[in-house]
C-alpha positions in Angstrom: 9.2 -49.1 -9.7 12.0 -51.5 -9.3 12.1 -53.8 -6.2 15.2 -52.1 -4.8 13.5 -48.8 -4.9 10.4 -50.1 -3.3 12.5 -51.4 -0.4 14.2 -48.0 -0.1 10.8 -46.3 0.1 9.4 -48.8 2.6 12.7 -48.7 4.7 12.8 -45.0 4.7 9.2 -44.7 5.6 9.8 -47.1 8.5 12.9 -45.2 9.8 11.5 -41.7 9.3 8.2 -42.7 11.3 10.2 -44.3 14.1 12.8 -41.6 14.1 10.2 -38.8 14.1 8.3 -40.6 16.9 11.6 -40.9 19.0 12.1 -37.2 18.7 8.8 -35.7 19.7 5.0 -36.5 19.6 3.2 -35.7 16.5 -0.1 -36.7 18.0 -1.9 -39.7 16.6 -0.7 -41.0 13.3 -2.9 -43.0 10.8 -2.6 -46.8 11.3 -2.9 -49.0 8.3 -5.9 -51.3 8.5 -4.4 -54.6 7.3 -7.6 -56.6 8.1 -9.7 -54.2 5.9 -7.0 -53.8 3.2 -8.2 -54.7 -0.4 -5.4 -56.3 -2.3 -4.2 -54.5 -5.4 -2.2 -57.3 -7.1 -3.9 -60.6 -5.9 -7.5 -61.4 -6.2 -9.4 -61.8 -2.9 -8.9 -65.7 -2.7 -5.3 -65.5 -3.8 -4.7 -63.0 -0.9 -6.3 -65.2 1.6 -4.4 -68.2 0.0 -1.1 -66.3 0.6 -2.1 -65.5 4.1 -2.8 -69.1 4.9 0.4 -70.4 3.5 2.5 -67.7 5.1 0.9 -68.6 8.5 1.9 -72.3 7.9 5.4 -71.2 7.1 5.7 -68.9 10.2 2.9 -70.0 12.6 1.8 -68.2 15.8 3.4 -69.8 18.7 4.2 -69.4 22.3 7.3 -67.0 21.4 5.5 -64.7 19.0 2.7 -63.9 16.6 2.9 -65.6 13.2 2.8 -64.3 9.6 -0.9 -63.3 9.7 -0.3 -61.0 12.7 2.7 -59.5 10.9 0.8 -58.6 8.0 2.9 -60.7 5.6 0.0 -60.8 3.0 -0.1 -57.1 2.9 3.7 -56.8 2.3 3.8 -59.4 -0.5 0.8 -57.8 -2.4 2.3 -54.4 -2.0 5.7 -55.7 -3.4 4.1 -57.5 -6.2 1.8 -54.6 -7.1 5.0 -52.6 -8.0 7.0 -55.7 -9.3 7.8 -56.2 -13.0 5.6 -58.1 -15.3 7.8 -61.3 -15.2 7.8 -61.4 -11.4 4.1 -61.0 -11.3 3.6 -63.8 -13.8 5.6 -66.0 -11.8 3.5 -65.5 -8.7 0.3 -65.9 -10.6 1.5 -69.1 -12.1 2.6 -70.3 -8.8 -0.8 -69.7 -7.2 -2.5 -71.2 -10.2 -0.4 -74.5 -9.7 -1.4 -74.4 -6.0 -5.1 -74.3 -6.8 -4.7 -76.9 -9.6 -3.0 -79.3 -7.2 -5.6 -78.8 -4.5 -8.6 -79.3 -6.9 -6.9 -82.4 -8.4 -6.3 -83.8 -4.8 -9.1 -82.5 -2.8 -11.6 -81.3 -5.4 -11.6 -77.7 -4.2 -9.8 -74.6 -4.3 -6.9 -74.0 -1.8 -8.8 -71.3 0.2 -11.7 -73.9 0.8 -9.4 -76.7 2.0 -9.4 -77.6 5.8 -6.4 -76.7 7.9 -5.1 -80.3 7.6 -5.4 -80.3 3.8 -3.7 -76.9 3.6 -0.8 -78.4 5.7 -0.6 -81.3 3.1 -0.3 -78.9 0.3 2.5 -76.8 1.9 4.2 -80.1 2.8 4.1 -81.1 -0.8 5.3 -77.7 -2.0 8.3 -77.9 0.4 9.0 -81.6 0.0 11.5 -81.1 -2.9 12.7 -77.5 -2.1 16.3 -78.4 -2.9 15.3 -80.2 -6.2 12.0 -78.9 -7.5 10.5 -80.6 -10.5 6.9 -79.2 -10.7 5.5 -75.6 -10.9 4.1 -76.1 -7.4 7.6 -77.2 -6.1 9.4 -74.4 -7.9 7.0 -71.8 -6.4 7.7 -72.7 -2.7 11.1 -71.2 -2.3 10.1 -67.9 -3.9 6.9 -67.9 -1.5 9.0 -68.9 1.5 11.7 -66.2 0.9 9.3 -63.4 0.5 7.4 -64.5 3.5 10.5 -64.7 5.7 11.5 -61.2 4.3 8.1 -59.7 5.0 8.1 -61.1 8.6 11.5 -59.9 9.3 10.8 -56.5 8.2 7.5 -56.3 10.1 7.1 -54.6 13.5 5.9 -57.9 14.9 8.9 -59.9 13.5 11.4 -57.3 14.5 10.2 -56.4 18.0 8.3 -59.4 19.2 10.2 -62.2 17.5 13.8 -61.0 17.1 13.5 -58.6 20.1 14.9 -55.6 18.3 14.7 -52.5 20.5 16.4 -49.9 18.2 15.5 -46.8 16.4 15.4 -44.7 19.6 17.1 -41.3 20.0 19.7 -41.1 22.6 21.4 -37.9 24.0 24.8 -39.4 24.5 26.6 -42.6 23.6 29.2 -43.6 26.1 30.6 -46.5 24.4 31.6 -49.9 25.8 31.6 -49.8 29.7 33.5 -53.2 30.2 36.8 -52.5 32.1 38.7 -54.8 29.8 37.7 -52.6 26.7 38.8 -49.2 28.2 41.9 -47.6 27.0 44.4 -46.6 29.7 
């Protein structure tokens, strides 16, 4: 399945679910258990690493929950599960570069690093974002882009961060009610 097809399927599913819910009650629907999800593309440690890096890129703050609460790791794993082999290899290579760098610097895998050490890794990855020269640095823009995309498409990102209130059925659309915009 091509990436664009996957987005169409994911988008249609989200719209259909919301539109259907806006029309009438179908009772309770199955809720995806992101905390209990078993990754299909990543290993467990890679899945935890993606989650940690994504949360550093989009952390929980006073305005909204972060990447972890938004399920960014689930989205990335799902997209990559259906991605072409070349894209999958780029992600695997990027995660290998992250682990190699942390092992050389801290003597342990990324997932075993402290929060401060993980911050240092991400700062190093992002340090030359405009002119990357290592595999670690080349991986960061791809990871950052997918993290932002996943967060933006999540319910948490759309509603709690961006304040989106759409996808509701309305009986009538009256148009603009500002007097200066009314035709005479």
